[in-house]
All heavy atoms as an XYZ file, in Angstrom:
1020
protein
N     170.417    135.261    152.778
C     170.317    136.678    152.598
C     171.404    137.146    151.645
O     172.479    136.596    151.597
C     170.490    137.384    153.935
C     169.444    137.029    154.934
S     168.905    138.412    155.937
C     168.639    139.670    154.778
N     171.070    138.177    150.953
C     172.012    138.786    150.025
C     172.223    140.243    150.436
O     171.372    140.839    151.102
C     171.438    138.715    148.620
C     171.327    137.281    148.144
C     171.017    137.254    146.658
N     171.077    135.884    146.199
C     170.030    135.217    145.751
N     168.857    135.790    145.665
N     170.167    133.982    145.352
N     173.353    140.841    150.009
C     173.570    142.256    150.316
C     172.389    143.101    149.837
O     171.800    142.829    148.797
C     174.843    142.592    149.530
C     175.552    141.285    149.407
C     174.464    140.244    149.286
N     172.074    144.104    150.607
C     170.983    145.044    150.335
C     169.592    144.444    150.539
O     168.600    145.111    150.326
C     171.082    145.632    148.918
C     172.422    146.248    148.585
C     172.791    147.396    149.515
O     171.958    148.222    149.847
N     174.030    147.433    149.975
N     169.501    143.159    150.920
C     168.210    142.531    151.163
C     167.739    142.896    152.573
O     168.539    142.982    153.497
C     168.381    141.015    151.042
C     167.150    140.292    150.579
C     167.469    138.839    150.273
O     167.630    138.064    151.223
O     167.579    138.503    149.080
N     166.443    143.102    152.734
C     165.885    143.438    154.041
C     166.069    142.262    154.999
O     165.837    141.121    154.651
C     164.401    143.770    153.900
C     163.774    144.267    155.196
C     162.389    144.803    154.942
C     161.618    145.224    156.130
N     162.143    145.355    157.395
N     166.490    142.570    156.213
C     166.714    141.522    157.207
C     165.390    141.076    157.813
O     164.415    141.822    157.811
C     167.621    142.031    158.337
O     167.010    143.158    158.949
C     168.994    142.389    157.818
N     165.367    139.861    158.370
C     164.157    139.400    159.057
C     163.874    140.275    160.276
O     164.757    140.927    160.807
C     164.500    137.974    159.492
C     165.781    137.622    158.860
C     166.425    138.870    158.369
N     162.652    140.257    160.726
C     162.243    141.036    161.896
C     162.491    140.209    163.149
O     161.605    139.517    163.625
C     160.766    141.391    161.767
O     160.301    141.932    162.961
N     163.679    140.286    163.689
C     164.039    139.494    164.864
C     164.047    140.381    166.107
O     164.727    141.409    166.142
C     165.413    138.855    164.677
C     165.950    138.050    165.852
C     165.047    136.860    166.155
C     167.363    137.584    165.573
N     163.270    139.979    167.101
C     163.220    140.687    168.380
C     163.386    139.655    169.489
O     162.740    138.611    169.463
C     161.888    141.407    168.544
C     161.671    142.494    167.516
C     160.303    143.097    167.628
C     160.108    144.082    166.494
N     158.757    144.559    166.387
N     164.263    139.960    170.449
C     164.465    139.050    171.577
C     164.585    139.844    172.878
O     164.982    141.006    172.878
C     165.723    138.158    171.413
C     165.585    137.202    170.262
C     166.970    138.986    171.256
N     164.236    139.181    173.963
C     164.436    139.732    175.297
C     165.858    139.415    175.731
O     166.378    138.343    175.420
C     163.449    139.122    176.282
C     162.025    139.475    175.938
O     161.714    140.601    175.598
N     161.144    138.500    175.992
N     166.472    140.343    176.464
C     167.831    140.141    176.949
C     167.839    139.913    178.458
O     166.905    140.312    179.158
C     168.698    141.366    176.621
C     168.845    141.711    175.150
C     169.681    142.986    174.989
C     169.449    140.570    174.356
N     168.913    139.288    178.942
C     168.989    138.960    180.363
C     169.134    140.192    181.252
O     168.957    140.106    182.464
C     170.110    137.943    180.676
C     171.479    138.493    180.306
C     169.821    136.612    179.992
C     172.646    137.615    180.753
N     169.428    141.351    180.682
C     169.519    142.575    181.479
C     168.173    143.310    181.516
O     168.111    144.507    181.785
C     170.632    143.489    180.968
C     170.351    144.021    179.576
O     169.360    143.674    178.934
N     171.249    144.855    179.081
N     167.097    142.570    181.216
C     165.723    143.080    181.257
C     165.438    144.187    180.236
O     164.610    145.062    180.462
C     165.347    143.556    182.674
C     165.385    142.423    183.675
O     164.947    141.301    183.327
O     165.869    142.636    184.807
N     166.143    144.145    179.105
C     165.853    145.040    177.992
C     165.470    144.193    176.784
O     165.508    142.959    176.845
C     167.064    145.932    177.637
O     168.146    145.100    177.217
C     167.490    146.796    178.814
N     165.116    144.846    175.710
C     164.765    144.154    174.469
C     165.766    144.513    173.391
O     166.322    145.614    173.393
C     163.360    144.562    174.003
C     162.318    144.194    175.017
O     162.256    143.066    175.466
N     161.498    145.160    175.405
N     165.962    143.607    172.457
C     166.872    143.818    171.339
C     166.094    143.564    170.063
O     165.362    142.580    169.949
C     168.046    142.849    171.450
C     169.115    143.051    170.438
C     170.243    143.804    170.578
C     169.181    142.469    169.132
N     170.993    143.740    169.446
C     170.363    142.925    168.529
C     168.353    141.633    168.404
C     170.745    142.562    167.253
C     168.716    141.270    167.133
C     169.910    141.721    166.565
N     166.256    144.456    169.097
C     165.566    144.315    167.817
C     166.562    144.513    166.687
O     167.291    145.514    166.663
C     164.453    145.367    167.716
O     163.931    145.399    166.410
N     166.589    143.591    165.763
C     167.502    143.690    164.627
C     167.212    144.940    163.803
O     168.120    145.622    163.354
C     167.393    142.434    163.752
C     168.260    142.393    162.501
C     169.735    142.556    162.857
C     168.044    141.089    161.751
N     165.948    145.258    163.649
C     165.562    146.424    162.848
C     166.103    147.733    163.418
O     166.319    148.690    162.688
C     164.038    146.520    162.750
C     163.428    145.389    161.958
C     161.905    145.398    162.014
O     161.332    145.928    162.989
O     161.301    144.875    161.077
N     166.316    147.790    164.721
C     166.759    149.027    165.363
C     168.270    149.147    165.489
O     168.774    150.121    166.041
C     166.122    149.147    166.749
C     164.621    149.327    166.683
C     164.028    149.451    168.057
C     162.517    149.601    167.945
N     161.890    149.677    169.256
N     169.005    148.162    164.992
C     170.456    148.188    165.106
C     171.062    149.194    164.141
O     170.680    149.270    162.982
C     171.049    146.799    164.855
C     170.625    145.770    165.861
C     170.896    146.216    167.283
O     172.041    146.464    167.645
N     169.853    146.318    168.087
N     172.004    149.960    164.646
C     172.741    150.939    163.838
C     174.197    150.487    163.776
O     175.053    151.050    164.423
C     172.632    152.330    164.472
C     171.231    152.849    164.602
C     170.607    153.127    163.247
O     171.262    153.597    162.323
N     169.330    152.801    163.112
N     174.457    149.462    163.020
C     175.810    148.931    162.963
C     176.619    149.619    161.873
O     176.077    150.093    160.889
C     175.800    147.416    162.675
O     175.224    147.207    161.390
C     175.030    146.655    163.719
N     177.922    149.662    162.091
C     178.819    150.205    161.070
C     178.914    149.240    159.892
O     178.929    149.658    158.748
C     180.219    150.410    161.650
C     180.217    151.409    162.795
O     179.336    152.280    162.816
O     181.093    151.302    163.657
N     178.994    147.964    160.213
C     179.181    146.973    159.162
C     178.258    145.767    159.311
O     177.442    145.501    158.461
C     180.638    146.493    159.138
C     181.622    147.562    158.751
C     183.020    147.014    158.680
C     183.990    148.131    158.333
N     185.355    147.660    158.310
N     178.419    145.039    160.420
C     177.758    143.743    160.536
C     177.171    143.509    161.921
O     177.578    144.132    162.890
C     178.764    142.604    160.268
C     179.516    142.747    158.983
C     180.827    143.213    158.977
C     178.923    142.423    157.774
C     181.524    143.341    157.791
C     179.619    142.544    156.585
C     180.923    143.015    156.605
O     181.614    143.150    155.428
N     176.267    142.535    161.979
C     175.799    141.998    163.253
C     176.092    140.510    163.232
O     175.710    139.821    162.293
C     174.290    142.234    163.449
O     174.037    143.637    163.438
C     173.812    141.649    164.760
N     176.779    140.037    164.250
C     177.114    138.623    164.373
C     176.146    137.985    165.359
O     176.087    138.378    166.522
C     178.552    138.453    164.870
C     178.992    137.037    165.234
C     178.921    136.101    164.021
C     180.393    137.055    165.829
N     175.371    137.018    164.880
C     174.454    136.263    165.734
C     175.134    134.967    166.134
O     175.630    134.247    165.283
C     173.172    135.894    164.977
C     172.385    137.068    164.527
C     172.563    137.586    163.261
C     171.461    137.646    165.362
C     171.833    138.675    162.839
C     170.722    138.728    164.945
C     170.908    139.254    163.683
N     175.101    134.683    167.418
C     175.610    133.402    167.904
C     174.432    132.698    168.560
O     173.942    133.132    169.601
C     176.759    133.590    168.912
C     177.886    134.388    168.264
C     177.233    132.232    169.423
C     178.960    134.816    169.225
N     173.963    131.658    167.923
C     172.872    130.861    168.486
C     173.514    129.716    169.241
O     174.277    128.941    168.673
C     171.952    130.353    167.370
C     171.266    131.467    166.644
C     171.783    131.971    165.467
C     170.113    132.030    167.155
C     171.163    133.007    164.798
C     169.483    133.082    166.503
C     170.009    133.559    165.318
N     173.225    129.636    170.530
C     173.866    128.597    171.338
C     172.812    127.775    172.072
O     171.681    128.193    172.253
C     174.882    129.204    172.306
C     174.293    129.966    173.469
C     174.204    129.371    174.726
C     173.831    131.260    173.328
C     173.661    130.056    175.801
C     173.298    131.954    174.400
C     173.213    131.348    175.626
O     172.675    132.031    176.685
N     173.216    126.575    172.475
C     172.270    125.613    173.043
C     171.790    125.998    174.433
O     170.623    125.914    174.714
C     172.896    124.231    173.059
C     173.222    123.831    171.641
C     173.091    122.451    171.287
N     172.098    121.689    171.988
C     171.560    120.617    171.501
N     171.891    120.209    170.320
N     170.698    119.934    172.186
N     172.705    126.365    175.312
C     172.233    126.753    176.631
C     173.205    126.498    177.757
O     174.348    126.118    177.561
N     172.693    126.676    178.949
C     173.446    126.644    180.191
C     174.262    125.368    180.394
O     175.383    125.417    180.877
C     172.474    126.842    181.364
C     173.030    126.754    182.772
C     174.066    127.840    183.009
C     171.898    126.866    183.785
N     173.739    124.222    180.047
C     174.397    122.949    180.361
C     175.376    122.470    179.297
O     175.733    121.295    179.286
C     173.351    121.863    180.612
C     172.577    122.126    181.881
O     173.079    122.782    182.784
N     171.365    121.629    181.956
N     175.833    123.346    178.427
C     176.718    122.935    177.342
C     178.079    123.607    177.495
O     178.235    124.784    177.190
C     176.095    123.262    175.982
C     174.867    122.429    175.735
C     173.613    122.874    176.150
C     174.962    121.184    175.142
C     172.483    122.099    175.946
C     173.838    120.405    174.937
C     172.606    120.869    175.347
O     171.492    120.101    175.162
N     179.091    122.848    177.963
C     180.413    123.426    178.208
C     181.076    124.009    176.955
O     181.815    124.978    177.044
C     181.235    122.266    178.767
C     180.381    121.066    178.736
C     179.010    121.444    178.318
N     180.789    123.453    175.802
C     181.360    123.995    174.563
C     180.814    125.395    174.313
O     181.543    126.313    173.931
C     181.074    123.064    173.358
C     181.469    123.708    172.051
C     181.790    121.734    173.527
N     179.521    125.591    174.558
C     178.906    126.918    174.404
C     179.555    127.910    175.363
O     179.856    129.043    174.992
C     177.402    126.857    174.666
S     176.496    125.834    173.491
N     179.756    127.473    176.590
C     180.386    128.331    177.604
C     181.757    128.787    177.137
O     182.067    129.983    177.149
C     180.504    127.582    178.929
C     181.173    128.371    180.041
C     181.279    127.519    181.301
C     181.779    128.284    182.494
N     183.174    128.635    182.438
N     182.553    127.856    176.694
C     183.913    128.170    176.246
C     183.892    129.140    175.070
O     184.634    130.123    175.043
C     184.637    126.878    175.861
C     186.057    127.083    175.405
C     186.714    125.773    175.040
C     188.119    126.018    174.515
N     188.737    124.801    174.015
N     183.034    128.874    174.096
C     182.980    129.725    172.912
C     182.475    131.128    173.237
O     183.035    132.117    172.766
C     182.114    129.077    171.840
C     182.776    127.863    171.227
C     181.875    127.114    170.259
O     180.663    127.288    170.253
N     182.484    126.268    169.449
N     181.419    131.227    174.040
C     180.888    132.550    174.373
C     181.860    133.352    175.235
O     181.974    134.570    175.078
C     179.532    132.435    175.061
C     178.369    131.996    174.180
C     177.060    132.019    174.965
C     178.246    132.840    172.936
N     182.563    132.685    176.130
C     183.553    133.391    176.939
C     184.690    133.909    176.060
O     185.198    135.013    176.280
C     184.072    132.499    178.062
C     183.050    132.325    179.169
C     183.498    131.411    180.293
O     184.482    130.655    180.120
O     182.863    131.451    181.372
N     185.059    133.149    175.056
C     186.106    133.601    174.141
C     185.623    134.808    173.320
O     186.343    135.791    173.157
C     186.528    132.475    173.198
C     187.677    132.866    172.300
C     188.219    131.717    171.473
O     187.861    130.553    171.722
O     189.004    132.010    170.563
N     184.396    134.746    172.831
C     183.826    135.876    172.095
C     183.755    137.102    173.001
O     184.146    138.207    172.608
C     182.431    135.531    171.525
C     181.728    136.777    171.010
C     182.552    134.505    170.408
N     183.265    136.923    174.221
C     183.135    138.035    175.161
C     184.488    138.677    175.461
O     184.590    139.908    175.575
C     182.462    137.568    176.453
N     185.532    137.864    175.554
C     186.867    138.409    175.839
C     187.417    139.199    174.651
O     188.343    139.989    174.809
C     187.836    137.292    176.242
O     188.158    136.482    175.124
N     186.853    139.007    173.482
C     187.287    139.729    172.274
C     186.242    140.725    171.785
O     186.342    141.223    170.660
C     187.599    138.724    171.164
C     188.830    137.912    171.463
O     189.925    138.446    171.526
N     188.644    136.619    171.691
N     185.279    141.021    172.615
C     184.176    141.893    172.203
C     184.657    143.279    171.758
O     184.155    143.835    170.780
C     183.168    142.021    173.344
C     181.748    142.387    172.960
C     181.194    141.454    171.900
C     180.861    142.368    174.183
N     185.632    143.805    172.444
C     186.167    145.123    172.081
C     186.745    145.108    170.662
O     186.552    146.055    169.894
C     187.242    145.544    173.087
C     187.726    146.968    172.879
C     188.732    147.392    173.947
O     188.607    146.974    175.101
O     189.634    148.159    173.574
N     187.413    144.040    170.316
C     187.984    143.921    168.964
C     186.881    143.836    167.907
O     186.988    144.444    166.839
C     188.904    142.689    168.883
C     189.681    142.599    167.603
C     190.623    143.783    167.360
O     191.174    144.336    168.324
O     190.785    144.153    166.180
N     185.822    143.086    168.195
C     184.680    143.031    167.263
C     184.119    144.438    167.060
O     183.855    144.854    165.941
C     183.579    142.108    167.796
C     183.829    140.650    167.585
C     184.227    139.840    168.644
C     183.655    140.060    166.343
C     184.450    138.491    168.460
C     183.864    138.716    166.147
C     184.271    137.926    167.211
N     183.931    145.155    168.163
C     183.355    146.491    168.103
C     184.236    147.439    167.289
O     183.734    148.213    166.472
C     183.135    147.051    169.529
O     182.312    146.127    170.252
C     182.468    148.399    169.502
N     185.548    147.379    167.494
C     186.484    148.212    166.727
C     186.331    147.971    165.222
O     186.543    148.869    164.423
C     187.924    147.919    167.128
C     188.341    148.530    168.429
C     189.785    148.179    168.712
C     190.225    148.620    170.089
N     191.597    148.176    170.399
N     185.986    146.756    164.860
C     185.844    146.394    163.446
C     184.426    146.643    162.913
O     184.107    146.275    161.806
C     186.233    144.938    163.251
C     187.700    144.697    163.525
C     188.044    143.227    163.480
N     189.416    143.026    163.881
C     190.316    142.373    163.160
N     189.979    141.852    162.006
N     191.543    142.242    163.606
N     183.577    147.233    163.750
C     182.224    147.561    163.326
C     181.268    146.386    163.359
O     180.253    146.383    162.671
N     181.591    145.391    164.179
C     180.754    144.189    164.272
C     180.057    144.173    165.625
O     180.700    144.141    166.670
C     181.597    142.914    164.103
C     182.332    142.938    162.772
C     180.709    141.668    164.219
C     183.398    141.868    162.622
N     178.737    144.212    165.602
C     177.957    144.086    166.828
C     177.642    142.610    167.030
O     177.310    141.914    166.073
C     176.667    144.883    166.721
C     176.901    146.359    166.673
N     175.934    147.263    166.997
C     177.995    147.096    166.364
C     176.410    148.479    166.880
N     177.656    148.408    166.486
N     177.737    142.146    168.264
C     177.567    140.722    168.573
C     176.398    140.535    169.527
O     176.233    141.304    170.473
C     178.850    140.142    169.212
C     178.687    138.653    169.492
C     180.063    140.389    168.322
N     175.605    139.505    169.282
C     174.549    139.103    170.205
C     174.516    137.577    170.229
O     174.667    136.929    169.192
C     173.164    139.675    169.827
C     172.110    139.223    170.864
C     172.780    139.316    168.412
C     170.791    139.940    170.750
N     174.359    137.012    171.422
C     174.211    135.567    171.579
C     172.762    135.294    171.986
O     172.210    136.000    172.829
C     175.167    135.041    172.639
N     172.164    134.284    171.368
C     170.753    133.988    171.619
C     170.583    132.499    171.885
O     171.121    131.667    171.164
C     169.888    134.401    170.410
C     170.124    135.876    170.061
C     168.411    134.148    170.699
C     169.473    136.323    168.782
N     169.802    132.197    172.908
C     169.581    130.816    173.325
C     168.094    130.472    173.328
O     167.245    131.357    173.412
C     170.140    130.625    174.737
O     169.767    129.383    175.267
N     167.816    129.189    173.299
C     166.447    128.712    173.464
C     166.113    128.505    174.935
O     165.002    128.139    175.276
C     166.238    127.419    172.679
C     166.243    127.612    171.201
S     165.874    126.057    170.377
C     166.145    126.518    168.691
N     167.078    128.782    175.814
C     166.844    128.656    177.249
C     165.739    129.603    177.715
O     165.478    130.628    177.090
C     168.116    129.015    178.033
C     169.013    127.821    178.277
O     168.572    126.678    178.078
O     170.171    128.042    178.675
N     165.149    129.266    178.857
C     164.161    130.140    179.485
C     164.884    131.360    180.060
O     166.119    131.373    180.172
C     163.456    129.418    180.643
O     164.447    129.095    181.644
C     162.734    128.173    180.184
N     164.127    132.344    180.468
C     164.712    133.540    181.072
C     165.534    133.178    182.313
O     166.656    133.659    182.493
C     163.612    134.524    181.448
C     164.130    135.784    182.108
C     163.033    136.782    182.436
O     161.835    136.454    182.284
O     163.383    137.903    182.855
N     164.983    132.324    183.151
C     165.673    131.935    184.388
C     167.025    131.292    184.090
O     168.046    131.661    184.668
C     164.792    130.972    185.191
C     165.397    130.533    186.500
C     164.473    129.604    187.253
C     165.110    129.133    188.552
N     164.233    128.236    189.301
N     167.031    130.324    183.179
C     168.277    129.631    182.847
C     169.270    130.571    182.159
O     170.471    130.503    182.398
C     167.997    128.407    181.984
C     167.326    127.279    182.765
C     166.954    126.113    181.856
N     168.076    125.598    181.104
C     168.978    124.735    181.575
N     168.867    124.290    182.814
N     169.961    124.304    180.813
N     168.773    131.448    181.293
C     169.654    132.392    180.599
C     170.295    133.359    181.594
O     171.480    133.698    181.466
C     168.867    133.154    179.538
N     169.547    133.786    182.589
C     170.104    134.689    183.601
C     171.147    133.975    184.462
O     172.142    134.573    184.858
C     168.996    135.302    184.449
C     168.230    136.366    183.678
C     167.200    137.075    184.525
C     166.597    138.213    183.716
N     165.697    139.060    184.480
N     170.933    132.704    184.732
C     171.946    131.923    185.452
C     173.218    131.835    184.613
O     174.326    131.975    185.127
C     171.413    130.509    185.808
C     170.304    130.614    186.844
C     172.541    129.613    186.303
C     169.537    129.309    187.075
N     173.050    131.643    183.318
C     174.194    131.620    182.398
C     174.972    132.931    182.518
O     176.198    132.926    182.633
C     173.720    131.431    180.937
O     173.065    130.168    180.831
C     174.875    131.485    179.968
N     174.265    134.052    182.481
C     174.907    135.353    182.584
C     175.656    135.558    183.889
O     176.675    136.247    183.935
N     175.152    134.942    184.963
C     175.797    135.065    186.269
C     177.012    134.150    186.401
O     178.030    134.538    186.965
C     174.799    134.724    187.380
C     173.671    135.727    187.520
C     172.529    135.211    188.392
O     172.661    134.134    189.022
O     171.485    135.892    188.435
N     176.904    132.927    185.892
C     177.947    131.924    186.105
C     179.083    131.980    185.075
O     180.207    131.619    185.379
C     177.340    130.522    186.103
C     176.502    130.238    187.320
C     176.088    128.796    187.369
C     175.404    128.494    188.690
N     175.195    127.067    188.877
N     178.774    132.385    183.855
C     179.780    132.424    182.799
C     180.432    133.799    182.761
O     179.826    134.803    183.142
C     179.161    132.114    181.448
C     178.588    130.731    181.301
C     178.498    129.754    182.251
C     178.004    130.179    180.122
N     177.898    128.634    181.731
C     177.587    128.865    180.422
C     177.771    130.664    178.840
C     176.977    128.037    179.493
C     177.174    129.845    177.903
C     176.787    128.535    178.233
N     181.638    133.867    182.268
C     182.371    135.126    182.171
C     182.040    135.812    180.844
O     182.849    135.851    179.911
C     183.875    134.858    182.301
C     184.676    136.137    182.393
O     184.092    137.194    182.691
O     185.891    136.073    182.147
N     180.802    136.346    180.757
C     180.306    136.950    179.510
C     179.602    138.279    179.794
O     178.657    138.648    179.102
C     179.356    135.980    178.765
C     178.235    135.504    179.691
C     180.111    134.804    178.179
C     177.154    134.674    179.019
N     180.081    139.012    180.773
C     179.387    140.200    181.278
C     178.948    141.205    180.222
O     177.847    141.725    180.291
C     180.261    140.909    182.315
C     180.438    140.070    183.552
O     179.627    139.203    183.842
N     181.518    140.307    184.268
N     179.772    141.532    179.276
C     179.467    142.585    178.306
C     178.723    142.074    177.070
O     178.279    142.867    176.249
C     180.754    143.284    177.863
C     181.513    143.935    179.003
C     180.690    144.991    179.740
O     180.004    145.789    179.072
O     180.744    145.013    180.979
N     178.592    140.788    176.935
C     177.961    140.199    175.750
C     176.438    140.217    175.893
O     175.906    139.692    176.869
C     178.450    138.754    175.579
C     178.022    137.999    174.337
C     178.528    138.673    173.071
C     178.543    136.565    174.392
N     175.715    140.830    174.948
C     174.250    140.782    175.017
C     173.753    139.340    174.860
O     174.137    138.650    173.918
C     173.799    141.636    173.830
C     174.983    142.432    173.430
C     176.176    141.617    173.815
N     172.922    138.896    175.803
C     172.414    137.521    175.790
C     170.892    137.539    175.671
O     170.194    138.042    176.544
C     172.805    136.765    177.082
C     174.328    136.747    177.256
C     172.230    135.348    177.072
C     175.075    135.928    176.223
N     170.396    136.981    174.578
C     168.963    136.835    174.376
C     168.514    135.450    174.785
O     169.317    134.524    174.877
N     167.215    135.302    175.027
C     166.706    134.005    175.483
C     165.314    133.754    174.927
O     164.702    134.620    174.315
C     166.678    133.950    177.018
C     165.829    135.017    177.652
C     164.478    134.818    177.871
C     166.382    136.237    178.021
C     163.690    135.794    178.451
C     165.615    137.221    178.605
C     164.263    137.008    178.814
N     164.851    132.537    175.155
C     163.492    132.127    174.803
C     163.218    132.149    173.300
O     162.108    132.431    172.875
C     162.463    133.021    175.517
C     161.530    132.205    176.398
O     161.668    130.970    176.426
O     160.678    132.817    177.068
N     164.245    131.876    172.504
C     164.038    131.780    171.063
C     163.470    130.399    170.769
O     164.153    129.395    170.922
C     165.353    131.984    170.309
C     165.261    131.909    168.799
C     164.428    133.075    168.257
C     166.631    131.917    168.179
N     162.218    130.348    170.390
C     161.580    129.055    170.140
C     162.052    128.474    168.810
O     162.506    129.192    167.927
C     160.058    129.217    170.111
O     159.680    129.944    168.957
N     161.928    127.162    168.692
C     162.299    126.488    167.455
C     161.443    127.019    166.292
O     161.931    127.225    165.195
C     162.105    124.981    167.623
C     162.964    124.143    166.742
C     162.839    122.684    167.152
C     163.969    121.899    166.554
N     163.933    120.502    166.925
N     160.173    127.278    166.578
C     159.275    127.797    165.550
C     159.737    129.180    165.081
O     159.798    129.453    163.885
C     157.847    127.885    166.088
C     156.859    128.412    165.079
C     155.460    128.473    165.653
C     154.505    129.034    164.609
N     153.155    129.152    165.129
N     160.087    130.043    166.029
C     160.548    131.383    165.675
C     161.863    131.311    164.895
O     162.066    132.051    163.952
C     160.722    132.228    166.933
C     161.021    133.673    166.658
C     160.990    134.475    167.947
C     161.121    135.955    167.652
N     161.005    136.758    168.856
N     162.734    130.398    165.295
C     163.995    130.218    164.592
C     163.750    129.842    163.135
O     164.371    130.386    162.233
C     164.848    129.154    165.287
C     166.208    128.870    164.679
C     167.101    130.094    164.779
C     166.867    127.697    165.379
N     162.820    128.933    162.909
C     162.529    128.483    161.545
C     161.816    129.536    160.716
O     162.084    129.687    159.535
C     161.667    127.220    161.584
C     162.422    125.991    162.001
C     161.493    124.789    161.975
C     162.216    123.533    162.400
N     161.356    122.358    162.330
N     160.901    130.279    161.331
C     160.072    131.189    160.547
C     160.631    132.605    160.443
O     160.419    133.268    159.441
C     158.645    131.282    161.129
O     158.721    131.733    162.476
C     157.944    129.946    161.051
N     161.347    133.074    161.470
C     161.802    134.456    161.454
C     163.296    134.617    161.242
O     163.738    135.617    160.689
C     161.413    135.149    162.759
C     159.921    135.274    162.931
C     159.549    135.982    164.208
O     160.364    136.798    164.704
O     158.455    135.721    164.718
N     164.080    133.665    161.681
C     165.525    133.823    161.612
C     166.109    133.120    160.401
O     166.847    133.715    159.627
C     166.200    133.300    162.903
C     167.703    133.414    162.802
C     165.664    134.043    164.100
N     165.798    131.867    160.241
C     166.411    131.083    159.177
C     165.609    131.280    157.895
O     164.609    130.640    157.665
C     166.470    129.599    159.560
C     167.257    128.813    158.564
C     168.635    128.821    158.604
C     166.627    128.098    157.562
C     169.378    128.135    157.675
C     167.365    127.402    156.636
C     168.734    127.413    156.691
O     169.464    126.741    155.766
N     166.053    132.204    157.063
C     165.301    132.537    155.856
C     166.101    132.302    154.581
O     165.733    132.773    153.532
C     164.864    134.013    155.889
O     166.030    134.828    155.998
C     163.915    134.277    157.043
N     167.204    131.598    154.666
C     168.051    131.358    153.500
C     167.312    130.484    152.491
O     166.946    129.365    152.788
C     169.337    130.659    153.945
C     170.438    130.765    152.936
C     171.366    131.796    153.001
C     170.552    129.846    151.913
C     172.384    131.892    152.080
C     171.561    129.934    150.987
C     172.472    130.960    151.079
O     173.476    131.053    150.164
N     167.045    130.984    151.295
C     166.279    130.202    150.320
C     167.096    129.071    149.721
O     168.169    129.295    149.189
C     165.905    131.232    149.252
C     166.943    132.281    149.374
C     167.406    132.297    150.808
N     166.591    127.862    149.835
C     167.298    126.691    149.310
C     167.517    126.780    147.804
O     168.516    126.335    147.288
C     166.524    125.419    149.633
C     166.529    125.073    151.086
C     165.764    123.793    151.304
C     165.687    123.484    152.773
N     164.896    122.314    153.045
N     166.566    127.391    147.100
C     166.654    127.458    145.648
C     167.864    128.262    145.192
O     168.336    128.076    144.077
C     165.435    128.128    145.012
C     164.073    127.794    145.485
C     163.708    128.301    146.858
O     163.609    129.519    147.079
O     163.506    127.448    147.718
N     168.353    129.159    146.027
C     169.444    130.027    145.605
C     170.809    129.354    145.720
O     171.804    129.923    145.319
C     169.430    131.320    146.402
O     169.729    131.056    147.740
N     170.868    128.163    146.271
C     172.141    127.457    146.371
C     172.477    126.791    145.047
O     171.621    126.239    144.372
C     172.078    126.382    147.465
C     171.876    126.885    148.880
C     171.697    125.708    149.820
C     173.044    127.723    149.321
N     173.744    126.829    144.691
C     174.176    126.119    143.493
C     174.586    124.711    143.893
O     174.630    124.370    145.067
C     175.375    126.832    142.843
O     176.486    126.756    143.731
C     175.043    128.278    142.525
N     174.927    123.906    142.932
C     175.332    122.520    143.233
C     176.547    122.443    144.129
O     176.689    121.525    144.904
C     175.656    121.787    141.932
C     174.468    121.334    141.197
C     174.907    120.472    140.057
N     173.866    120.469    139.064
C     173.957    119.866    137.923
N     175.055    119.243    137.601
N     172.970    119.883    137.084
N     177.453    123.398    144.009
C     178.691    123.346    144.776
C     178.579    123.970    146.154
O     179.507    123.941    146.922
C     179.802    124.063    144.002
C     180.108    123.354    142.713
O     179.957    122.149    142.622
N     180.505    124.102    141.706
N     177.443    124.546    146.473
C     177.255    125.158    147.780
C     176.423    124.243    148.670
O     175.677    123.411    148.188
C     176.514    126.488    147.656
C     177.299    127.560    146.961
C     176.457    128.802    146.798
O     175.323    128.708    146.368
N     177.028    129.935    147.151
N     176.572    124.433    149.937
C     175.710    123.726    150.886
C     175.684    124.541    152.158
O     176.448    125.468    152.342
C     176.239    122.325    151.169
O     177.473    122.398    151.831
N     174.817    124.187    153.031
C     174.800    124.794    154.345
C     174.739    123.652    155.335
O     174.095    122.647    155.117
C     173.666    125.802    154.520
C     172.322    125.322    154.048
C     171.446    124.692    154.903
C     171.934    125.500    152.719
C     170.217    124.253    154.461
C     170.708    125.052    152.273
C     169.852    124.442    153.150
O     168.652    124.012    152.709
N     175.448    123.821    156.443
C     175.667    122.682    157.327
C     174.461    122.304    158.170
O     174.139    121.139    158.274
C     176.874    122.946    158.217
O     176.666    124.118    158.953
N     173.811    123.249    158.790
C     172.737    122.886    159.697
C     171.534    123.786    159.492
O     171.508    124.890    160.010
C     173.192    122.969    161.145
C     174.209    121.941    161.508
C     174.577    122.041    162.966
O     174.463    123.067    163.587
N     175.025    120.942    163.513
N     170.584    123.333    158.771
C     169.355    124.110    158.650
C     168.400    123.655    159.741
O     168.493    122.541    160.226
C     168.723    123.881    157.286
O     168.112    122.613    157.236
N     167.476    124.520    160.142
C     166.520    124.106    161.176
C     165.685    122.904    160.751
O     165.272    122.132    161.587
C     165.615    125.339    161.340
C     166.444    126.468    160.871
C     167.334    125.906    159.798
N     165.470    122.725    159.442
C     164.666    121.590    159.002
C     165.356    120.257    159.232
O     164.721    119.222    159.305
C     164.356    121.728    157.508
C     163.350    122.814    157.232
C     163.954    123.944    156.423
O     165.025    123.750    155.825
O     163.338    125.016    156.376
N     166.701    120.273    159.372
C     167.411    119.001    159.551
C     167.415    118.536    160.993
O     167.884    117.466    161.294
C     168.862    119.137    159.046
O     169.583    120.046    159.834
N     166.913    119.362    161.907
C     166.908    118.951    163.324
C     165.603    118.317    163.718
O     164.668    118.255    163.031
C     167.202    120.150    164.210
O     166.360    121.232    163.923
């Protein structure tokens, strides 16, 4: 994505039984997406808890944060209960297909020889 480019149409269900839509976000500056593996990954737990503990600082800087998992609703809700991430919006049920078609839209042709990206959905 480039500045001023229209964002993808991303909609996810949240563990608090609401919906989140990228198109409806009214951010001051940015939206930070954190795509994480799920409930059984201690590294994800540690990272999300650290982000959640700094959520107020992100907000002060005009950055809205959302974490999204491929976990089912049940597993994502368990994550919300067991991990210390109370204020962090948690989305779930992001399929691999949706990730490839709606979220990951970075055009390969626009990369120069000196640029790269570490993990594209096609490499998994």
